[in-house]
TORNUDREN-909389 format. One record per residue (C-alpha): residue in one letter; x, y, z. Coordinates in Angstrom, 3 decimals. Example, Ala and Ser with C-alpha at 12.3 -4.5 7.8 and 13.67 -1.06 7.14 Angstrom:
2
 residuo        X        Y        Z
       A   12.300   -4.500    7.800
       S   13.670   -1.060    7.140
***
This chain:
705
 residuo        X        Y        Z
       X   20.200   10.670   30.176
       X   19.842   14.333   29.390
       X   23.261   14.327   27.589
       X   22.333   11.217   25.480
       X   19.044   12.842   24.539
       X   20.703   16.019   23.504
       X   23.285   14.139   21.457
       X   20.558   12.229   19.682
       X   18.683   15.529   19.026
       X   21.700   17.044   17.352
       X   22.337   14.016   15.276
       X   18.843   13.899   14.101
       X   18.845   17.529   13.385
       X   21.991   17.376   11.316
       X   20.631   14.338    9.484
       X   17.368   16.276    8.799
       X   19.342   19.034    7.226
       X   21.282   16.772    4.967
       X   18.237   14.981    3.911
       X   15.910   17.774    3.029
       X   16.761   17.312   -0.691
       X   16.400   13.574   -0.480
       X   12.820   12.416    0.164
       X   11.783    9.158    2.002
       X   14.793    8.916    4.316
       X   12.863    9.781    7.572
       X    9.700    8.495    9.255
       X    8.244   11.660   10.670
       X    4.627   11.004    9.593
       X    2.234    8.116   10.019
       X    2.839    5.613    7.233
       X    6.208    7.319    6.335
       X    5.008   10.431    4.538
       X    1.977   12.633    3.858
       X    1.409   10.728    0.578
       X    0.899    7.469    2.676
       X    3.421    5.499    0.479
       X    5.013    3.569    3.443
       X    8.226    3.730    1.275
       X   11.798    4.320    2.472
       X   14.737    5.261    0.287
       X   17.101    3.662    2.872
       X   18.980    0.744    1.629
       X   21.619   -0.063    4.136
       X   19.542   -3.057    5.095
       X   19.071   -5.162    1.804
       X   18.814   -8.647    0.527
       X   22.551   -9.341    0.755
       X   22.917   -8.726    4.454
       X   19.758   -9.883    6.229
       X   21.758  -12.677    7.839
       X   23.335   -9.870    9.969
       X   19.997   -8.394   11.141
       X   19.608   -8.661   14.786
       X   17.449   -7.114   17.628
       X   18.844   -3.717   18.591
       X   16.531   -3.019   21.533
       X   13.153   -4.097   23.074
       X   10.831   -1.735   24.979
       X    8.001   -2.932   27.164
       X    5.088   -0.482   27.691
       X    4.056   -2.573   30.818
       X    0.234   -2.238   30.310
       X   -1.124   -5.083   28.246
       X   -4.513   -6.047   29.175
       X   -5.365   -9.342   30.821
       X   -7.189  -12.034   28.872
       X   -5.735  -11.056   25.492
       X   -7.952   -8.190   25.222
       X   -5.587   -5.555   24.202
       X   -3.414   -4.810   21.179
       X   -0.890   -2.235   19.711
       X   -1.665   -0.954   16.222
       X    0.670    1.955   16.342
       X    3.065    2.864   13.445
       X    5.761    4.826   15.335
       X    7.153    8.223   14.080
       X   10.736    9.305   14.627
       X   11.132   13.172   14.792
       X   12.471   15.724   17.154
       X   15.178   13.439   18.372
       X   12.477   10.951   19.756
       X   10.345    8.072   18.725
       X    6.644    8.576   19.574
       X    4.574    5.413   20.219
       X    1.282    4.450   21.992
       X    0.701    1.614   24.374
       X   -2.158   -1.062   24.676
       X   -4.028    1.182   27.168
       X   -3.319    4.273   25.059
       X   -0.476    6.044   26.872
       X    1.575    8.216   24.601
       X    5.316    7.460   25.109
       X    8.438    9.189   23.832
       X   11.432    6.850   23.456
       X   15.101    7.417   22.574
       X   15.328    5.849   19.138
       X   18.888    4.728   19.555
       X   18.344    2.412   22.515
       X   14.571    2.279   23.232
       X   14.802    3.886   26.627
       X   11.722    5.880   27.771
       X   11.946    9.640   27.945
       X    8.455   10.524   29.022
       X    4.947    9.268   28.985
       X    1.439   10.841   29.023
       X   -1.566    8.981   30.399
       X   -5.029   10.375   29.314
       X   -6.865    7.822   31.455
       X   -5.582    8.655   34.910
       X   -9.020    8.173   36.654
       X  -10.825    6.094   34.205
       X  -10.568    2.924   32.034
       X   -8.810    3.216   28.753
       X  -10.865    2.479   25.570
       X  -10.199    1.951   21.944
       X   -7.002    1.602   19.865
       X   -4.595    3.893   18.425
       X   -2.560    3.718   15.141
       X   -0.257    6.682   15.607
       X    0.208   10.316   16.399
       X    0.957   13.580   14.395
       X    3.773   15.975   14.777
       X    3.766   19.755   14.016
       X    6.510   22.317   14.615
       X    7.265   25.975   13.958
       X   10.456   27.398   15.476
       X   10.468   26.296   19.120
       X    6.787   25.469   19.185
       X    6.717   21.550   18.756
       X    3.580   19.632   19.162
       X    2.324   16.169   19.255
       X   -1.420   15.531   18.537
       X   -2.829   12.373   20.029
       X   -6.338   10.950   20.240
       X   -7.685    8.921   23.126
       X  -11.304    8.379   24.214
       X  -13.420   11.288   22.660
       X  -10.594   13.852   23.019
       X   -7.902   15.133   20.775
       X   -4.849   16.200   22.909
       X   -1.982   18.599   22.096
       X    1.148   17.923   23.885
       X    4.610   19.534   24.118
       X    6.798   17.257   21.988
       X    9.747   17.756   24.219
       X    8.329   16.830   27.627
       X    4.898   15.463   27.067
       X    3.019   18.291   28.934
       X   -0.368   19.424   27.831
       X   -0.358   22.646   25.833
       X   -3.018   24.584   27.690
       X   -3.512   27.210   24.962
       X   -5.023   24.449   22.709
       X   -8.727   23.843   22.990
       X   -9.945   23.351   26.588
       X   -6.694   23.269   28.601
       X   -4.822   21.070   26.021
       X   -7.607   19.047   24.448
       X  -10.749   19.306   22.214
       X  -13.863   17.154   22.359
       X  -14.360   15.274   19.110
       X  -18.047   15.137   19.777
       X  -18.437   18.887   19.431
       X  -19.076   20.429   16.081
       X  -21.301   17.644   14.436
       X  -24.615   19.481   14.702
       X  -26.042   17.145   17.372
       X  -25.967   16.916   21.128
       X  -22.395   15.980   22.030
       X  -23.406   14.250   25.185
       X  -25.319   11.752   23.215
       X  -22.674   10.921   20.615
       X  -20.033    8.165   20.650
       X  -17.027    9.525   18.735
       X  -13.207    8.789   19.005
       X  -10.282    8.549   16.608
       X   -8.244    5.500   15.812
       X   -5.960    6.988   13.105
       X   -3.989   10.125   13.483
       X   -4.910   13.357   11.655
       X   -2.711   14.891    9.025
       X   -1.069   18.356    8.847
       X   -1.561   20.861    6.159
       X    0.112   24.251    7.031
       X   -1.300   25.217   10.340
       X   -4.212   22.842   10.061
       X   -4.776   19.431   11.626
       X   -7.227   17.616    9.461
       X   -8.881   14.902   11.550
       X  -11.251   11.986   10.880
       X  -13.159    9.980   13.556
       X  -14.262    6.473   14.447
       X  -17.963    5.922   15.358
       X  -20.337    3.302   16.262
       X  -22.002    1.341   13.497
       X  -25.530    0.990   14.704
       X  -28.639    3.045   13.919
       X  -27.685    5.565   16.533
       X  -24.247    6.320   15.093
       X  -22.850    9.922   14.999
       X  -22.233   11.614   11.604
       X  -18.604   11.274   10.434
       X  -17.972   14.906    9.287
       X  -14.295   15.661    8.694
       X  -12.932   18.720   10.474
       X   -9.763   20.820   10.336
       X   -8.489   22.232   13.586
       X   -6.199   25.177   14.061
       X   -2.945   23.610   15.456
       X   -2.356   26.485   17.814
       X   -5.865   27.159   19.174
       X   -7.761   23.956   18.557
       X  -10.645   25.912   16.895
       X  -12.441   24.283   14.048
       X  -11.251   26.039   10.850
       X  -13.645   24.148    8.418
       X  -16.004   21.148    8.345
       X  -16.813   18.852    5.477
       X  -20.299   17.329    5.892
       X  -19.835   13.795    4.842
       X  -23.699   13.443    5.053
       X  -24.944   16.411    2.909
       X  -27.242   18.922    4.502
       X  -30.229   20.451    2.684
       X  -28.957   22.537   -0.301
       X  -25.529   20.756   -0.233
       X  -24.210   18.687   -3.184
       X  -25.285   15.026   -2.701
       X  -28.275   15.745   -0.548
       X  -30.549   14.246   -3.177
       X  -28.763   10.995   -2.957
       X  -30.548   10.220    0.412
       X  -34.046   10.238    1.728
       X  -34.880   13.879    2.384
       X  -34.873   13.608    6.145
       X  -31.846   11.209    6.432
       X  -29.430   13.878    7.352
       X  -31.244   14.401   10.747
       X  -30.554   11.026   12.038
       X  -28.195    9.069    9.692
       X  -24.600    8.373   10.885
       X  -21.430    6.983    9.722
       X  -19.646    8.036    6.428
       X  -16.626    8.767    8.425
       X  -12.778    8.883    7.762
       X  -11.686    6.558   10.420
       X   -8.645    5.152    8.398
       X   -6.540    8.239    7.982
       X   -5.849   10.599    4.989
       X   -3.163   11.778    2.640
       X   -2.167   15.207    1.522
       X   -0.650   16.791   -1.664
       X    0.981   19.818   -0.130
       X    1.985   21.306   -3.493
       X   -1.568   21.287   -4.868
       X   -3.126   22.074   -1.406
       X   -5.306   18.895   -1.631
       X   -6.330   16.404    1.105
       X   -7.672   12.967    0.046
       X  -10.187   11.438    2.292
       X  -11.414    7.793    2.307
       X  -14.884    7.503    3.708
       X  -16.650    4.624    5.391
       X  -20.217    3.290    4.905
       X  -23.372    4.902    6.260
       X  -24.751    3.293    9.430
       X  -26.274    0.933   10.017
       X  -23.825   -0.990    7.879
       X  -25.949   -3.947    6.673
       X  -29.415   -2.387    6.117
       X  -30.415    0.757    4.353
       X  -34.137    0.764    4.141
       X  -34.117    4.084    6.075
       X  -31.601    5.724    3.729
       X  -32.585    4.857    0.135
       X  -30.349    6.235   -2.535
       X  -26.675    6.014   -3.372
       X  -25.750    7.787   -0.008
       X  -23.066   10.266   -0.947
       X  -20.382   10.643    0.427
       X  -20.552    7.102    1.925
       X  -17.697    4.908    0.582
       X  -16.233    7.730   -1.520
       X  -12.746    8.862   -1.971
       X  -13.090   12.711   -1.673
       X  -10.528   15.242   -2.771
       X  -10.900   18.480   -0.719
       X   -9.191   21.874   -0.708
       X   -6.975   21.405    2.311
       X   -7.185   25.087    3.250
       X  -11.005   25.553    2.951
       X  -12.577   21.978    3.066
       X  -14.258   22.539   -0.278
       X  -14.846   19.537   -2.506
       X  -12.620   19.311   -5.545
       X  -13.892   15.905   -6.747
       X  -15.167   12.625   -5.454
       X  -15.728    9.055   -6.727
       X  -18.070    6.571   -4.913
       X  -16.637    3.033   -4.765
       X  -19.702    1.358   -3.269
       X  -23.182    2.635   -3.736
       X  -25.693    2.313   -0.820
       X  -23.356    0.008    1.164
       X  -24.841   -3.034    2.730
       X  -21.635   -4.931    3.434
       X  -19.580   -2.753    5.731
       X  -17.123   -2.157    2.790
       X  -15.632    1.023    4.265
       X  -12.675    2.540    2.403
       X  -10.168    0.959    4.907
       X   -6.901    2.811    4.361
       X   -5.424    6.179    3.397
       X   -5.265    6.838   -0.317
       X   -1.750    6.498   -1.646
       X   -0.441    9.313   -3.770
       X    1.505    7.765   -6.655
       X    3.070    8.805   -9.981
       X    2.479    6.299  -12.852
       X    4.099    6.127  -16.297
       X    2.555    5.370  -19.658
       X    5.288    5.454  -22.292
       X    6.980    8.733  -21.729
       X    4.071   10.292  -19.879
       X    3.868   10.557  -16.132
       X    0.666   11.137  -14.312
       X    0.252   12.111  -10.645
       X   -2.451    9.724   -9.334
       X   -4.138    8.463   -6.178
       X   -4.605    4.837   -5.632
       X   -7.308    3.481   -3.259
       X   -7.279   -0.128   -2.048
       X  -10.569   -1.597   -0.766
       X  -12.060   -4.343    1.325
       X  -13.446   -5.650   -1.898
       X   -9.919   -6.566   -3.096
       X   -9.868   -3.959   -5.792
       X   -7.541   -1.072   -6.545
       X   -9.023    2.111   -7.986
       X   -6.622    4.613   -9.660
       X   -7.578    8.299  -10.382
       X   -5.950   11.274  -11.875
       X   -4.921   13.155   -8.675
       X   -6.084   16.580   -9.909
       X   -9.318   15.791  -11.814
       X  -10.514   12.507  -10.267
       X  -10.720   10.788  -13.797
       X  -10.119    7.105  -13.656
       X   -6.738    6.028  -15.234
       X   -8.228    2.648  -16.123
       X  -11.910    2.253  -17.058
       X  -14.466    1.592  -14.341
       X  -17.586   -0.341  -15.219
       X  -20.873   -0.215  -13.489
       X  -22.005   -3.877  -13.340
       X  -25.222   -5.420  -12.341
       X  -25.462   -6.976   -8.830
       X  -28.055   -9.009   -7.004
       X  -31.099   -7.497   -5.531
       X  -32.115   -7.454   -1.900
       X  -35.072   -9.509   -0.429
       X  -35.379   -7.619    2.913
       X  -38.349   -5.629    3.585
       X  -38.042   -1.995    2.647
       X  -34.516   -2.427    1.260
       X  -33.567   -0.963   -2.152
       X  -30.077   -2.231   -2.987
       X  -28.540   -0.262   -5.728
       X  -28.746   -2.270   -8.968
       X  -25.153   -1.765  -10.048
       X  -21.625   -1.312   -8.518
       X  -18.332   -0.111   -9.841
       X  -15.579   -2.467  -10.945
       X  -12.272   -1.315  -12.272
       X  -11.241   -3.126  -15.453
       X   -7.661   -2.810  -14.296
       X   -5.899   -3.925  -12.044
       X   -7.614   -7.336  -11.610
       X   -8.882   -7.929   -8.095
       X   -6.169   -9.070   -5.577
       X   -8.740  -11.128   -3.612
       X  -11.382  -13.542   -4.651
       X  -14.905  -12.158   -5.100
       X  -17.104  -15.200   -5.465
       X  -18.121  -18.032   -3.174
       X  -19.663  -21.325   -4.244
       X  -19.758  -24.820   -2.850
       X  -16.480  -25.662   -4.728
       X  -14.834  -22.918   -2.667
       X  -15.473  -24.681    0.627
       X  -12.390  -25.560    2.564
       X  -10.801  -28.920    1.736
       X   -8.149  -29.142    4.394
       X  -10.000  -32.249    5.693
       X  -13.153  -34.133    4.885
       X  -14.608  -33.158    8.219
       X  -13.796  -29.526    7.728
       X  -15.613  -29.601    4.390
       X  -18.682  -31.440    5.748
       X  -18.978  -29.061    8.723
       X  -18.898  -25.901    6.620
       X  -21.187  -27.334    4.071
       X  -23.756  -28.117    6.682
       X  -23.326  -24.783    8.353
       X  -24.193  -22.852    5.095
       X  -26.732  -25.140    3.780
       X  -29.516  -22.566    3.852
       X  -27.322  -19.545    3.094
       X  -26.967  -17.752   -0.117
       X  -23.734  -18.081   -2.058
       X  -22.581  -16.170   -5.058
       X  -20.801  -13.095   -6.273
       X  -19.494  -10.137   -4.354
       X  -22.294   -7.536   -3.369
       X  -24.869  -10.302   -2.642
       X  -27.090   -8.475   -0.172
       X  -27.488   -9.691    3.362
       X  -30.551  -12.024    3.989
       X  -32.459  -13.540    6.905
       X  -31.435  -17.034    5.825
       X  -27.773  -16.086    5.778
       X  -25.268  -15.053    3.120
       X  -21.718  -15.993    2.701
       X  -20.062  -12.624    2.257
       X  -16.803  -12.897    0.347
       X  -14.559  -10.891    0.866
       X  -15.631  -10.370    4.373
       X  -15.480   -7.222    6.308
       X  -11.731   -7.819    6.962
       X  -11.088   -7.456    3.271
       X   -9.319   -7.639    0.805
       X   -7.335   -4.755    2.155
       X   -7.662   -3.453    5.741
       X   -6.330   -0.424    7.600
       X   -2.749   -1.536    7.018
       X   -3.221   -0.164    3.558
       X   -0.763   -0.284    0.686
       X    2.850    0.813    0.268
       X    4.272    2.133   -3.029
       X    7.718    2.148   -4.680
       X    8.060    5.416   -6.644
       X   11.161    3.982   -8.578
       X    9.269    1.079  -10.153
       X    5.527    2.094   -9.868
       X    4.723   -1.036   -7.886
       X    2.041   -1.161   -5.232
       X    2.276   -3.612   -2.411
       X   -0.838   -4.645   -0.448
       X   -1.622   -7.437    1.905
       X   -5.042   -9.038    1.851
       X   -7.452  -11.228    3.804
       X   -9.523  -13.878    2.030
       X  -11.797  -14.906    4.857
       X  -15.553  -15.208    4.450
       X  -18.344  -14.028    6.762
       X  -21.629  -15.712    7.527
       X  -24.039  -12.835    7.688
       X  -27.570  -13.527    8.938
       X  -30.163  -10.783    9.388
       X  -33.029  -10.483   11.871
       X  -35.906   -8.050   11.797
       X  -36.622   -6.020   14.877
       X  -39.685   -3.820   15.394
       X  -38.594   -0.201   15.145
       X  -41.942    1.543   15.784
       X  -45.707    0.809   16.154
       X  -46.571   -2.631   14.701
       X  -48.166   -5.872   15.787
       X  -44.993   -7.461   17.026
       X  -44.131   -8.154   20.717
       X  -40.526   -7.526   21.883
       X  -39.014   -6.479   25.197
       X  -37.698   -2.931   25.350
       X  -34.351   -4.067   26.564
       X  -33.861   -6.583   23.696
       X  -34.768   -3.799   21.220
       X  -32.228   -1.455   22.696
       X  -29.563   -4.296   22.645
       X  -30.267   -5.162   18.958
       X  -30.727   -1.711   17.504
       X  -27.674   -0.344   19.124
       X  -24.116   -1.677   18.638
       X  -24.326   -4.693   20.988
       X  -25.197   -7.258   18.295
       X  -22.269   -6.190   16.144
       X  -19.829   -7.748   18.417
       X  -21.795  -10.075   20.748
       X  -24.361  -11.448   18.214
       X  -28.180  -11.363   18.327
       X  -28.149  -14.358   20.634
       X  -25.554  -12.784   23.035
       X  -23.206  -15.776   22.490
       X  -20.259  -13.708   21.402
       X  -17.438  -14.906   19.110
       X  -14.009  -16.280   19.345
       X  -12.844  -12.656   19.812
       X  -15.725  -10.973   21.569
       X  -16.971  -12.433   24.832
       X  -20.425  -13.941   25.559
       X  -22.916  -11.856   27.442
       X  -24.917  -14.841   28.573
       X  -24.993  -15.501   32.361
       X  -23.554  -12.053   32.796
       X  -24.122  -12.071   36.575
       X  -21.343  -14.653   36.926
       X  -18.881  -12.072   35.477
       X  -20.199   -8.659   36.569
       X  -22.451   -7.126   39.075
       X  -25.254   -5.076   37.646
       X  -23.425   -1.896   38.955
       X  -20.196   -2.894   37.257
       X  -22.093   -3.429   33.881
       X  -23.587   -0.062   34.227
       X  -20.142    1.601   34.633
       X  -18.962   -0.311   31.598
       X  -21.857    1.094   29.501
       X  -21.048    4.578   30.641
       X  -17.317    4.501   30.311
       X  -16.329    1.623   28.042
       X  -13.441   -0.614   28.317
       X  -10.681   -1.834   26.050
       X  -12.140   -2.137   22.513
       X  -15.606   -1.575   23.881
       X  -16.667    2.101   23.445
       X  -18.764    4.156   25.845
       X  -22.490    4.621   25.001
       X  -23.308    8.045   26.284
       X  -26.487    8.230   24.101
       X  -28.310    5.605   26.207
       X  -30.726    7.326   28.602
       X  -31.021    6.157   32.211
       X  -34.376    4.582   31.418
       X  -33.028    2.790   28.424
       X  -29.957    1.753   30.333
       X  -32.155    0.105   33.083
       X  -34.201   -1.716   30.405
       X  -30.974   -2.977   28.762
       X  -29.498   -4.137   32.009
       X  -32.744   -6.001   32.777
       X  -32.385   -7.768   29.485
       X  -28.780   -8.571   29.877
       X  -29.264   -9.856   33.405
       X  -32.451  -11.748   32.451
       X  -34.569   -9.819   34.892
       X  -36.875   -8.304   32.354
       X  -40.476   -9.628   32.185
       X  -42.368   -6.885   30.650
       X  -42.738   -6.512   26.891
       X  -44.018   -3.856   24.668
       X  -47.302   -4.549   22.996
       X  -47.813   -2.412   20.065
       X  -50.467   -2.089   17.339
       X  -50.858   -2.597   13.643
       X  -50.030    0.322   11.486
       X  -50.038    1.280    7.809
       X  -46.447    2.463    8.011
       X  -44.011    1.608    5.361
       X  -41.835   -1.559    6.080
       X  -38.651    0.523    6.532
       X  -40.528    2.509    9.173
       X  -41.988   -0.646   10.971
       X  -38.743   -2.694   11.090
       X  -34.970   -2.301   11.378
       X  -32.641   -5.262   10.661
       X  -29.682   -6.262   12.731
       X  -27.106   -8.947   11.903
       X  -25.607  -11.883   13.873
       X  -22.406  -10.119   14.456
       X  -19.059  -10.298   12.623
       X  -19.338  -14.120   12.359
       X  -16.445  -15.529   10.551
       X  -17.216  -18.675    8.480
       X  -15.021  -21.245   10.015
       X  -14.688  -25.063   10.284
       X  -15.105  -26.767   13.654
       X  -11.371  -26.227   14.382
       X  -11.634  -22.435   13.752
       X   -9.921  -22.317   10.490
       X  -11.445  -20.264    7.634
       X  -14.177  -22.121    5.821
       X  -12.821  -21.364    2.329
       X   -9.884  -22.991    0.490
       X   -6.528  -21.380    1.235
       X   -4.935  -18.948    0.769
       X   -6.420  -16.948    3.661
       X   -3.973  -14.261    3.686
       X   -1.705  -12.951    0.847
       X    0.858  -10.336   -0.027
       X    0.395   -8.874   -3.471
       X    2.561   -6.842   -5.797
       X    0.718   -4.659   -8.521
       X    2.369   -2.764  -11.406
       X    0.293    0.415  -11.422
       X    1.841    1.482  -14.734
       X    0.301   -1.422  -16.521
       X   -2.446   -2.398  -14.106
       X   -1.136   -5.968  -13.828
       X   -0.594   -8.314  -10.838
       X    3.185   -9.184  -10.691
       X    3.094  -11.697   -7.897
       X    1.074  -13.165   -5.015
       X    2.366  -15.046   -2.170
       X    0.650  -16.554    0.941
       X    1.269  -14.491    4.062
       X    1.554  -16.286    7.276
       X    0.947  -19.962    8.216
       X   -0.377  -22.214   11.021
       X    2.485  -24.326   12.485
       X    0.019  -27.080   13.542
       X   -1.333  -27.361    9.912
       X    2.229  -27.376    8.495
       X    2.872  -30.458   10.689
       X   -0.136  -32.117    9.010
       X    1.338  -31.295    5.604
       X   -0.871  -28.288    4.971
       X    1.395  -25.349    4.319
       X    1.184  -22.017    2.483
       X   -2.217  -21.216    3.780
       X   -1.717  -17.650    4.848
       X   -3.508  -16.305    7.906
       X   -5.711  -13.408    8.768
       X   -3.454  -10.331    8.845
       X   -3.794   -6.844   10.296
       X   -1.157   -4.173    9.741
       X    0.602   -3.064    6.613
       X    3.926   -3.302    4.878
       X    6.928   -1.091    4.192
       X    8.851   -1.180    0.977
       X   12.403   -0.044    0.737
       X   15.006    0.970   -1.819
       X   17.089   -2.037   -0.529
       X   14.681   -4.255   -2.449
       X   12.627   -5.363    0.597
       X    9.005   -5.654    1.580
       X    8.760   -5.709    5.322
       X    5.699   -6.858    7.111
       X    4.436   -8.505   10.293
       X    0.612   -8.590   10.576
       X    0.021  -12.381   10.741
       X   -1.547  -14.569   13.311
       X    1.652  -16.616   13.575
       X    3.348  -13.628   15.211
       X    6.283  -13.350   12.751
       X    8.081  -10.363   11.199
       X    8.897  -11.151    7.540
       X   11.057   -9.711    4.831
       X   10.349  -10.495    1.224
       X   12.136   -9.700   -2.053
       X   10.084   -6.936   -3.531
       X   10.845   -8.021   -7.141
       X    9.921  -11.766   -6.763
       X    7.902  -12.179   -3.529
       X   10.508  -14.653   -2.261
       X   10.730  -14.848    1.570
       X   14.161  -13.759    2.673
       X   14.092  -13.494    6.436
       X   11.705  -14.082    9.338
       X   11.722  -13.514   13.083
       X    9.287  -14.822   15.714
       X    8.008  -11.926   17.837
       X    6.925  -12.230   21.370
       X    3.273  -11.317   20.236
       X    1.501  -10.615   16.927
       X    2.736   -7.576   15.168
       X   -0.669   -6.195   14.147
       X    0.801   -2.810   13.094
       X    2.863   -1.310   10.295
       X    6.682   -1.156   10.770
       X    8.825    1.946   10.532
       X   12.406    2.311    9.421
       X   14.759    5.076   10.122
       X   18.500    6.039   10.100
       X   20.504    6.949   13.198
       X   24.095    7.485   13.790
       X   24.754    5.786   10.379
       X   22.715    2.735   11.092
       X   19.310    1.741    9.588
       X   16.749    0.592   12.054
       X   13.470   -1.310   11.532
       X   10.930   -1.076   14.448
       X    7.516   -2.975   14.819
       X    4.908   -3.037   17.654
       X    4.306   -6.493   18.974
       X    0.882   -6.043   20.741
       X   -0.893   -9.289   19.675
       X   -4.513   -9.713   20.936
       X   -7.209   -7.446   20.008
       X   -9.862   -8.482   17.341
       X   -7.516  -11.191   16.110
       X   -7.650  -12.981   19.472
       X   -3.967  -14.156   19.804
       X   -2.025  -13.553   23.086
       X   -1.578   -9.833   23.897
       X    1.792   -8.209   24.285
       X    3.233   -4.833   25.323
       X    6.351   -4.657   23.171
       X    8.182   -2.521   20.598
       X   11.161   -4.358   18.950
       X   13.874   -2.568   16.889
       X   16.320   -4.378   14.536
       X   19.675   -3.227   12.957
       X   22.685   -4.843   11.296
       X   25.409   -6.252   13.494
       X   28.507   -4.079   13.769
***
């Protein structure tokens, strides 16, 4: 084993030396490179030889969670003679990329339950100091890239607490990281994931010294008094407002010393009566000085977000052509199904962006922003309007079921605000684009992005927030105003993906539930901000033991001080069989010419075999994970509910090859060259929020000898 590993190291080292002058031939960074292009100049695998493509190796992590409650979202990196991957329960594993054999593994959850997901890791090296940075729970770890041991000179014995440095009590914050940080010189620039309720932590972006773990700079995504953007919020919002976080990853222009940060929405995601204004830097793409964290420019893509329209993916650094003129630019795909294109240095839009009027809100205390930005080009790659004519027609019964389900709900254009009678939100919170992001071909100027076209049915409920004349139990208030309703619904019924919390005593003891609240499990984060007293009240409510209610008194307080609104969870609008309640396609793959701002082609992505048997094909499915585009003329993507890895012709969108994985490939593939052979590797972890069977597998492909 040692001899094989050393041989692989030498081969990769020699390859690295040869390829220094040829970009896009390695996969050493999340999504391929620091520009987040997910592009490879490798062309050994191409449209002429896909019939020779076969499985090279399969690796099982061995820790898929029972009940289809785990997933793998990791985009592997190949560097230092190894492939670095993460498992369903967030173990970091080094593999031999030649045959997939395990070299070492690191388990950050030795004495506790693993929580969350991980999309990849970060590598940094200087001379013999080689490090892997990896996030799990609320810690960022630094490991020796050769043997997986903790580097005790980093932070607190090899780790830093991501809750520290946000200006609030760390013990009361829920903070973790799903996407890897990005390297600029000796800095690791890191974003975080947060809760999305009223108690969410702030999503400040921080740069850590790669050697010591000390914070080198912080960018306050919720401006503090005296900072730019402070006047776009209520004057005291900065004390309690959360969110506006960079959970999706970032991109870096090393030559210009700039890092490009996509920010999410302020919390709570669907009501902003307590945060009036446009709420900078929520939903902004922000260009920062990578060395100092100072703002270079920004552009807000959603004002005063009420739809959970986070910027879902790293900005893609591109070069576009207009005649003989080349412009370095940055492209941002969105959940709204739009592509925004900016001059990389100045932030000026390359195509006009119009502020268009959007519907007003009817919720008490809400002040929806009257306009939203729409790029004139490119045209949206997902539908942005829902009416009765858009209801699914796969059967008469499906149409009737959905029509009855939304009979009292509002329908209309994108940016229709949430309402207590219900609103069909389209695109839903899964996009448009999601965290899989876009891939870009620098030879042609074409951007490739997969999209979801699945509506939500969002219904709001008012909950007393302070002194008023309402009667509500304390436990129910805690349940609704924290994150519980986001997944399990206001009625505790759950969804197809998230479990019901009704009759909880049949599933857990009260003591077990208390442990889950403290530590989290799987995709459920921990809630350290809940006091013991509030925890007791919440458990009373969940176990139906609570009898006491809070009787409050009338007040002259403003509506936004009297009430908070919660929604019925991420409730997908489906027919009675569980298929999306809109006419297909439900998932697509799109090719967009950024030079001209034009859609070149669109094809359905995925299918339901049982519908194909009924003569209903080309529907597409919900998809999570991104695509890789190659110089071999290929677009490589898994992502779909039908658990297939597919390869398309990048010029035409024609399907060239497909392979049925053992579980859904809800991740972005990677491709690399080793010993003269090009490989494609994909995580097949299934499960998670998609709800298909879970897996524990990485699968690599290469051409037959």
